[in-house]
PyMOL Python script that loads the backbone (N, CA, C, O; Angstrom):
from pymol import cmd

cmd.read_pdbstr("""\
ATOM      1  N   MET A   1      -0.628  -5.327 -12.860  1.00  0.00           N
ATOM      2  CA  MET A   1       0.493  -5.037 -12.003  1.00  0.00           C
ATOM      3  C   MET A   1       1.203  -3.765 -12.478  1.00  0.00           C
ATOM      4  O   MET A   1       1.651  -2.968 -11.654  1.00  0.00           O
ATOM      5  N   VAL A   2       1.311  -3.568 -13.794  1.00  0.00           N
ATOM      6  CA  VAL A   2       1.965  -2.367 -14.320  1.00  0.00           C
ATOM      7  C   VAL A   2       1.232  -1.123 -13.840  1.00  0.00           C
ATOM      8  O   VAL A   2       1.864  -0.140 -13.453  1.00  0.00           O
ATOM      9  N   GLU A   3      -0.089  -1.160 -13.862  1.00  0.00           N
ATOM     10  CA  GLU A   3      -0.883  -0.023 -13.389  1.00  0.00           C
ATOM     11  C   GLU A   3      -0.638   0.229 -11.905  1.00  0.00           C
ATOM     12  O   GLU A   3      -0.555   1.381 -11.480  1.00  0.00           O
ATOM     13  N   ALA A   4      -0.524  -0.828 -11.119  1.00  0.00           N
ATOM     14  CA  ALA A   4      -0.273  -0.687  -9.680  1.00  0.00           C
ATOM     15  C   ALA A   4       1.076  -0.032  -9.431  1.00  0.00           C
ATOM     16  O   ALA A   4       1.191   0.830  -8.559  1.00  0.00           O
ATOM     17  N   VAL A   5       2.099  -0.426 -10.181  1.00  0.00           N
ATOM     18  CA  VAL A   5       3.429   0.171 -10.009  1.00  0.00           C
ATOM     19  C   VAL A   5       3.414   1.628 -10.451  1.00  0.00           C
ATOM     20  O   VAL A   5       4.036   2.468  -9.800  1.00  0.00           O
ATOM     21  N   ALA A   6       2.726   1.946 -11.530  1.00  0.00           N
ATOM     22  CA  ALA A   6       2.671   3.326 -12.016  1.00  0.00           C
ATOM     23  C   ALA A   6       2.109   4.272 -10.969  1.00  0.00           C
ATOM     24  O   ALA A   6       2.507   5.435 -10.906  1.00  0.00           O
ATOM     25  N   LYS A   7       1.196   3.792 -10.154  1.00  0.00           N
ATOM     26  CA  LYS A   7       0.586   4.631  -9.123  1.00  0.00           C
ATOM     27  C   LYS A   7       1.523   4.918  -7.956  1.00  0.00           C
ATOM     28  O   LYS A   7       1.180   5.712  -7.081  1.00  0.00           O
ATOM     29  N   THR A   8       2.687   4.298  -7.920  1.00  0.00           N
ATOM     30  CA  THR A   8       3.602   4.482  -6.787  1.00  0.00           C
ATOM     31  C   THR A   8       4.579   5.638  -6.988  1.00  0.00           C
ATOM     32  O   THR A   8       5.435   5.859  -6.132  1.00  0.00           O
ATOM     33  N   PHE A   9       4.481   6.376  -8.079  1.00  0.00           N
ATOM     34  CA  PHE A   9       5.364   7.509  -8.340  1.00  0.00           C
ATOM     35  C   PHE A   9       4.637   8.821  -8.076  1.00  0.00           C
ATOM     36  O   PHE A   9       3.475   8.977  -8.450  1.00  0.00           O
ATOM     37  N   ALA A  10       5.330   9.775  -7.424  1.00  0.00           N
ATOM     38  CA  ALA A  10       4.713  11.042  -7.026  1.00  0.00           C
ATOM     39  C   ALA A  10       5.210  12.202  -7.878  1.00  0.00           C
ATOM     40  O   ALA A  10       6.256  12.127  -8.523  1.00  0.00           O
ATOM     41  N   ARG A  11       4.424  13.278  -7.859  1.00  0.00           N
ATOM     42  CA  ARG A  11       4.828  14.531  -8.481  1.00  0.00           C
ATOM     43  C   ARG A  11       5.123  15.582  -7.408  1.00  0.00           C
ATOM     44  O   ARG A  11       5.234  16.769  -7.714  1.00  0.00           O
ATOM     45  N   TYR A  12       5.247  15.153  -6.173  1.00  0.00           N
ATOM     46  CA  TYR A  12       5.638  15.981  -5.033  1.00  0.00           C
ATOM     47  C   TYR A  12       4.619  17.049  -4.659  1.00  0.00           C
ATOM     48  O   TYR A  12       4.991  18.105  -4.146  1.00  0.00           O
ATOM     49  N   GLU A  13       3.368  16.793  -4.903  1.00  0.00           N
ATOM     50  CA  GLU A  13       2.282  17.593  -4.356  1.00  0.00           C
ATOM     51  C   GLU A  13       1.735  16.770  -3.194  1.00  0.00           C
ATOM     52  O   GLU A  13       1.725  15.540  -3.246  1.00  0.00           O
ATOM     53  N   GLY A  14       1.283  17.453  -2.152  1.00  0.00           N
ATOM     54  CA  GLY A  14       0.825  16.747  -0.960  1.00  0.00           C
ATOM     55  C   GLY A  14      -0.147  15.620  -1.251  1.00  0.00           C
ATOM     56  O   GLY A  14       0.035  14.498  -0.778  1.00  0.00           O
ATOM     57  N   SER A  15      -1.169  15.914  -2.021  1.00  0.00           N
ATOM     58  CA  SER A  15      -2.179  14.889  -2.308  1.00  0.00           C
ATOM     59  C   SER A  15      -1.604  13.765  -3.164  1.00  0.00           C
ATOM     60  O   SER A  15      -2.015  12.611  -3.041  1.00  0.00           O
ATOM     61  N   ASP A  16      -0.657  14.104  -4.028  1.00  0.00           N
ATOM     62  CA  ASP A  16      -0.052  13.090  -4.880  1.00  0.00           C
ATOM     63  C   ASP A  16       0.871  12.184  -4.071  1.00  0.00           C
ATOM     64  O   ASP A  16       0.897  10.973  -4.286  1.00  0.00           O
ATOM     65  N   VAL A  17       1.622  12.764  -3.149  1.00  0.00           N
ATOM     66  CA  VAL A  17       2.482  11.959  -2.281  1.00  0.00           C
ATOM     67  C   VAL A  17       1.620  11.014  -1.444  1.00  0.00           C
ATOM     68  O   VAL A  17       1.959   9.843  -1.279  1.00  0.00           O
ATOM     69  N   ALA A  18       0.510  11.522  -0.918  1.00  0.00           N
ATOM     70  CA  ALA A  18      -0.402  10.680  -0.134  1.00  0.00           C
ATOM     71  C   ALA A  18      -0.920   9.521  -0.986  1.00  0.00           C
ATOM     72  O   ALA A  18      -0.997   8.386  -0.516  1.00  0.00           O
ATOM     73  N   ARG A  19      -1.270   9.810  -2.231  1.00  0.00           N
ATOM     74  CA  ARG A  19      -1.759   8.768  -3.140  1.00  0.00           C
ATOM     75  C   ARG A  19      -0.693   7.706  -3.367  1.00  0.00           C
ATOM     76  O   ARG A  19      -0.995   6.512  -3.363  1.00  0.00           O
ATOM     77  N   THR A  20       0.565   8.137  -3.568  1.00  0.00           N
ATOM     78  CA  THR A  20       1.618   7.168  -3.851  1.00  0.00           C
ATOM     79  C   THR A  20       1.956   6.313  -2.630  1.00  0.00           C
ATOM     80  O   THR A  20       2.250   5.125  -2.767  1.00  0.00           O
ATOM     81  N   VAL A  21       1.917   6.906  -1.449  1.00  0.00           N
ATOM     82  CA  VAL A  21       2.169   6.124  -0.231  1.00  0.00           C
ATOM     83  C   VAL A  21       1.089   5.052  -0.086  1.00  0.00           C
ATOM     84  O   VAL A  21       1.383   3.898   0.225  1.00  0.00           O
ATOM     85  N   HIS A  22      -0.153   5.446  -0.312  1.00  0.00           N
ATOM     86  CA  HIS A  22      -1.267   4.501  -0.221  1.00  0.00           C
ATOM     87  C   HIS A  22      -1.110   3.395  -1.280  1.00  0.00           C
ATOM     88  O   HIS A  22      -1.253   2.212  -0.974  1.00  0.00           O
ATOM     89  N   ALA A  23      -0.817   3.791  -2.517  1.00  0.00           N
ATOM     90  CA  ALA A  23      -0.674   2.819  -3.606  1.00  0.00           C
ATOM     91  C   ALA A  23       0.490   1.865  -3.357  1.00  0.00           C
ATOM     92  O   ALA A  23       0.388   0.672  -3.645  1.00  0.00           O
ATOM     93  N   THR A  24       1.594   2.382  -2.825  1.00  0.00           N
ATOM     94  CA  THR A  24       2.749   1.539  -2.524  1.00  0.00           C
ATOM     95  C   THR A  24       2.409   0.518  -1.444  1.00  0.00           C
ATOM     96  O   THR A  24       2.786  -0.650  -1.539  1.00  0.00           O
ATOM     97  N   THR A  25       1.698   0.968  -0.425  1.00  0.00           N
ATOM     98  CA  THR A  25       1.287   0.068   0.654  1.00  0.00           C
ATOM     99  C   THR A  25       0.370  -1.023   0.115  1.00  0.00           C
ATOM    100  O   THR A  25       0.526  -2.194   0.463  1.00  0.00           O
ATOM    101  N   GLU A  26      -0.583  -0.647  -0.729  1.00  0.00           N
ATOM    102  CA  GLU A  26      -1.481  -1.642  -1.321  1.00  0.00           C
ATOM    103  C   GLU A  26      -0.718  -2.623  -2.208  1.00  0.00           C
ATOM    104  O   GLU A  26      -0.978  -3.826  -2.173  1.00  0.00           O
ATOM    105  N   LEU A  27       0.224  -2.111  -3.006  1.00  0.00           N
ATOM    106  CA  LEU A  27       0.999  -2.972  -3.900  1.00  0.00           C
ATOM    107  C   LEU A  27       1.818  -3.993  -3.110  1.00  0.00           C
ATOM    108  O   LEU A  27       1.797  -5.182  -3.427  1.00  0.00           O
ATOM    109  N   PHE A  28       2.535  -3.537  -2.088  1.00  0.00           N
ATOM    110  CA  PHE A  28       3.334  -4.474  -1.303  1.00  0.00           C
ATOM    111  C   PHE A  28       2.441  -5.456  -0.549  1.00  0.00           C
ATOM    112  O   PHE A  28       2.827  -6.603  -0.324  1.00  0.00           O
ATOM    113  N   GLY A  29       1.265  -5.013  -0.166  1.00  0.00           N
ATOM    114  CA  GLY A  29       0.311  -5.928   0.463  1.00  0.00           C
ATOM    115  C   GLY A  29      -0.129  -7.013  -0.495  1.00  0.00           C
ATOM    116  O   GLY A  29      -0.234  -8.180  -0.116  1.00  0.00           O
ATOM    117  N   ARG A  30      -0.387  -6.631  -1.739  1.00  0.00           N
ATOM    118  CA  ARG A  30      -0.776  -7.620  -2.749  1.00  0.00           C
ATOM    119  C   ARG A  30       0.360  -8.594  -3.020  1.00  0.00           C
ATOM    120  O   ARG A  30       0.129  -9.787  -3.211  1.00  0.00           O
ATOM    121  N   LEU A  31       1.595  -8.083  -3.037  1.00  0.00           N
ATOM    122  CA  LEU A  31       2.750  -8.953  -3.244  1.00  0.00           C
ATOM    123  C   LEU A  31       2.937  -9.917  -2.072  1.00  0.00           C
ATOM    124  O   LEU A  31       3.471 -11.014  -2.239  1.00  0.00           O
ATOM    125  N   GLU A  32       2.497  -9.502  -0.897  1.00  0.00           N
ATOM    126  CA  GLU A  32       2.579 -10.350   0.294  1.00  0.00           C
ATOM    127  C   GLU A  32       1.544 -11.478   0.249  1.00  0.00           C
ATOM    128  O   GLU A  32       1.783 -12.563   0.779  1.00  0.00           O
ATOM    129  N   ASP A  33       0.406 -11.222  -0.379  1.00  0.00           N
ATOM    130  CA  ASP A  33      -0.707 -12.177  -0.354  1.00  0.00           C
ATOM    131  C   ASP A  33      -0.346 -13.558  -0.894  1.00  0.00           C
ATOM    132  O   ASP A  33      -0.730 -14.569  -0.305  1.00  0.00           O
ATOM    133  N   ASP A  34       0.382 -13.615  -2.000  1.00  0.00           N
ATOM    134  CA  ASP A  34       0.666 -14.909  -2.628  1.00  0.00           C
ATOM    135  C   ASP A  34       1.491 -15.829  -1.728  1.00  0.00           C
ATOM    136  O   ASP A  34       1.067 -16.958  -1.481  1.00  0.00           O
ATOM    137  N   PRO A  35       2.655 -15.396  -1.224  1.00  0.00           N
ATOM    138  CA  PRO A  35       3.407 -16.321  -0.359  1.00  0.00           C
ATOM    139  C   PRO A  35       2.674 -16.658   0.940  1.00  0.00           C
ATOM    140  O   PRO A  35       2.800 -17.766   1.461  1.00  0.00           O
ATOM    141  N   VAL A  36       1.912 -15.703   1.457  1.00  0.00           N
ATOM    142  CA  VAL A  36       1.135 -15.976   2.674  1.00  0.00           C
ATOM    143  C   VAL A  36       0.157 -17.112   2.402  1.00  0.00           C
ATOM    144  O   VAL A  36       0.053 -18.055   3.186  1.00  0.00           O
ATOM    145  N   ARG A  37      -0.554 -17.014   1.291  1.00  0.00           N
ATOM    146  CA  ARG A  37      -1.528 -18.039   0.922  1.00  0.00           C
ATOM    147  C   ARG A  37      -0.823 -19.352   0.541  1.00  0.00           C
ATOM    148  O   ARG A  37      -1.222 -20.429   0.984  1.00  0.00           O
ATOM    149  N   ARG A  38       0.214 -19.249  -0.275  1.00  0.00           N
ATOM    150  CA  ARG A  38       0.904 -20.432  -0.798  1.00  0.00           C
ATOM    151  C   ARG A  38       1.549 -21.281   0.297  1.00  0.00           C
ATOM    152  O   ARG A  38       1.521 -22.510   0.231  1.00  0.00           O
ATOM    153  N   PHE A  39       2.126 -20.627   1.299  1.00  0.00           N
ATOM    154  CA  PHE A  39       2.852 -21.364   2.339  1.00  0.00           C
ATOM    155  C   PHE A  39       2.089 -21.454   3.655  1.00  0.00           C
ATOM    156  O   PHE A  39       2.638 -21.887   4.669  1.00  0.00           O
ATOM    157  N   GLY A  40       0.824 -21.043   3.638  1.00  0.00           N
ATOM    158  CA  GLY A  40      -0.006 -21.157   4.832  1.00  0.00           C
ATOM    159  C   GLY A  40       0.468 -20.288   5.983  1.00  0.00           C
ATOM    160  O   GLY A  40       0.345 -20.665   7.148  1.00  0.00           O
ATOM    161  N   LEU A  41       1.010 -19.125   5.655  1.00  0.00           N
ATOM    162  CA  LEU A  41       1.505 -18.208   6.681  1.00  0.00           C
ATOM    163  C   LEU A  41       0.396 -17.274   7.128  1.00  0.00           C
ATOM    164  O   LEU A  41      -0.685 -17.251   6.538  1.00  0.00           O
ATOM    165  N   SER A  42       0.663 -16.517   8.155  1.00  0.00           N
ATOM    166  CA  SER A  42      -0.281 -15.474   8.550  1.00  0.00           C
ATOM    167  C   SER A  42       0.396 -14.129   8.324  1.00  0.00           C
ATOM    168  O   SER A  42       1.594 -13.974   8.559  1.00  0.00           O
ATOM    169  N   ALA A  43      -0.381 -13.169   7.868  1.00  0.00           N
ATOM    170  CA  ALA A  43       0.150 -11.826   7.642  1.00  0.00           C
ATOM    171  C   ALA A  43       0.540 -11.230   8.991  1.00  0.00           C
ATOM    172  O   ALA A  43      -0.236 -11.313   9.943  1.00  0.00           O
ATOM    173  N   PRO A  44       1.730 -10.631   9.092  1.00  0.00           N
ATOM    174  CA  PRO A  44       2.209 -10.130  10.381  1.00  0.00           C
ATOM    175  C   PRO A  44       1.467  -8.893  10.892  1.00  0.00           C
ATOM    176  O   PRO A  44       1.519  -8.583  12.082  1.00  0.00           O
ATOM    177  N   VAL A  45       0.783  -8.193   9.996  1.00  0.00           N
ATOM    178  CA  VAL A  45       0.082  -6.967  10.393  1.00  0.00           C
ATOM    179  C   VAL A  45      -1.279  -6.899   9.714  1.00  0.00           C
ATOM    180  O   VAL A  45      -1.524  -7.569   8.710  1.00  0.00           O
ATOM    181  N   ASP A  46      -2.146  -6.088  10.274  1.00  0.00           N
ATOM    182  CA  ASP A  46      -3.465  -5.855   9.696  1.00  0.00           C
ATOM    183  C   ASP A  46      -3.335  -4.737   8.659  1.00  0.00           C
ATOM    184  O   ASP A  46      -3.210  -3.567   9.018  1.00  0.00           O
ATOM    185  N   ARG A  47      -3.365  -5.095   7.384  1.00  0.00           N
ATOM    186  CA  ARG A  47      -3.162  -4.123   6.310  1.00  0.00           C
ATOM    187  C   ARG A  47      -4.199  -3.001   6.344  1.00  0.00           C
ATOM    188  O   ARG A  47      -3.859  -1.845   6.094  1.00  0.00           O
ATOM    189  N   SER A  48      -5.439  -3.319   6.645  1.00  0.00           N
ATOM    190  CA  SER A  48      -6.470  -2.275   6.673  1.00  0.00           C
ATOM    191  C   SER A  48      -6.165  -1.240   7.753  1.00  0.00           C
ATOM    192  O   SER A  48      -6.452  -0.056   7.576  1.00  0.00           O
ATOM    193  N   GLU A  49      -5.589  -1.676   8.862  1.00  0.00           N
ATOM    194  CA  GLU A  49      -5.211  -0.740   9.927  1.00  0.00           C
ATOM    195  C   GLU A  49      -4.049   0.144   9.480  1.00  0.00           C
ATOM    196  O   GLU A  49      -4.034   1.340   9.770  1.00  0.00           O
ATOM    197  N   ILE A  50      -3.096  -0.423   8.789  1.00  0.00           N
ATOM    198  CA  ILE A  50      -1.982   0.374   8.270  1.00  0.00           C
ATOM    199  C   ILE A  50      -2.498   1.416   7.291  1.00  0.00           C
ATOM    200  O   ILE A  50      -2.108   2.581   7.365  1.00  0.00           O
ATOM    201  N   LEU A  51      -3.371   1.009   6.372  1.00  0.00           N
ATOM    202  CA  LEU A  51      -3.919   1.953   5.397  1.00  0.00           C
ATOM    203  C   LEU A  51      -4.737   3.042   6.082  1.00  0.00           C
ATOM    204  O   LEU A  51      -4.676   4.204   5.679  1.00  0.00           O
ATOM    205  N   ARG A  52      -5.501   2.683   7.109  1.00  0.00           N
ATOM    206  CA  ARG A  52      -6.284   3.678   7.838  1.00  0.00           C
ATOM    207  C   ARG A  52      -5.359   4.708   8.484  1.00  0.00           C
ATOM    208  O   ARG A  52      -5.618   5.909   8.415  1.00  0.00           O
ATOM    209  N   ARG A  53      -4.287   4.238   9.106  1.00  0.00           N
ATOM    210  CA  ARG A  53      -3.344   5.157   9.758  1.00  0.00           C
ATOM    211  C   ARG A  53      -2.613   6.021   8.742  1.00  0.00           C
ATOM    212  O   ARG A  53      -2.417   7.214   8.972  1.00  0.00           O
ATOM    213  N   LEU A  54      -2.208   5.435   7.623  1.00  0.00           N
ATOM    214  CA  LEU A  54      -1.556   6.222   6.576  1.00  0.00           C
ATOM    215  C   LEU A  54      -2.490   7.292   6.036  1.00  0.00           C
ATOM    216  O   LEU A  54      -2.077   8.432   5.824  1.00  0.00           O
ATOM    217  N   ASP A  55      -3.742   6.931   5.815  1.00  0.00           N
ATOM    218  CA  ASP A  55      -4.716   7.910   5.328  1.00  0.00           C
ATOM    219  C   ASP A  55      -4.871   9.055   6.318  1.00  0.00           C
ATOM    220  O   ASP A  55      -4.982  10.214   5.918  1.00  0.00           O
ATOM    221  N   ALA A  56      -4.878   8.736   7.606  1.00  0.00           N
ATOM    222  CA  ALA A  56      -4.994   9.783   8.625  1.00  0.00           C
ATOM    223  C   ALA A  56      -3.757  10.679   8.624  1.00  0.00           C
ATOM    224  O   ALA A  56      -3.873  11.896   8.770  1.00  0.00           O
ATOM    225  N   LEU A  57      -2.586  10.091   8.461  1.00  0.00           N
ATOM    226  CA  LEU A  57      -1.343  10.871   8.456  1.00  0.00           C
ATOM    227  C   LEU A  57      -1.193  11.734   7.213  1.00  0.00           C
ATOM    228  O   LEU A  57      -0.633  12.829   7.271  1.00  0.00           O
ATOM    229  N   THR A  58      -1.693  11.239   6.093  1.00  0.00           N
ATOM    230  CA  THR A  58      -1.479  11.944   4.829  1.00  0.00           C
ATOM    231  C   THR A  58      -2.692  12.746   4.383  1.00  0.00           C
ATOM    232  O   THR A  58      -2.719  13.255   3.263  1.00  0.00           O
ATOM    233  N   ALA A  59      -3.691  12.865   5.244  1.00  0.00           N
ATOM    234  CA  ALA A  59      -4.884  13.641   4.881  1.00  0.00           C
ATOM    235  C   ALA A  59      -4.466  15.074   4.566  1.00  0.00           C
ATOM    236  O   ALA A  59      -3.781  15.732   5.348  1.00  0.00           O
ATOM    237  N   VAL A  60      -4.892  15.525   3.416  1.00  0.00           N
ATOM    238  CA  VAL A  60      -4.507  16.873   2.965  1.00  0.00           C
ATOM    239  C   VAL A  60      -5.705  17.783   3.002  1.00  0.00           C
ATOM    240  O   VAL A  60      -5.597  18.961   2.662  1.00  0.00           O
TER     241      VAL A  60
END
""", "prot")
cmd.dss("prot")
cmd.show_as("cartoon", "prot")
cmd.util.cbc("prot")
cmd.orient("prot")
């Protein structure tokens, strides 16, 4: 988890900002997984679609 959080900080270069946005999205998705599984909920969004769109927006 420490490694996942470390990846969420940017150095303000385009490619680095794109990396941190992607890493932040993945981290929050992982944090969502446990309560979704534990309480039998369904994820409100398709994470792979969000990541695909973010990658398209942040392509450098």
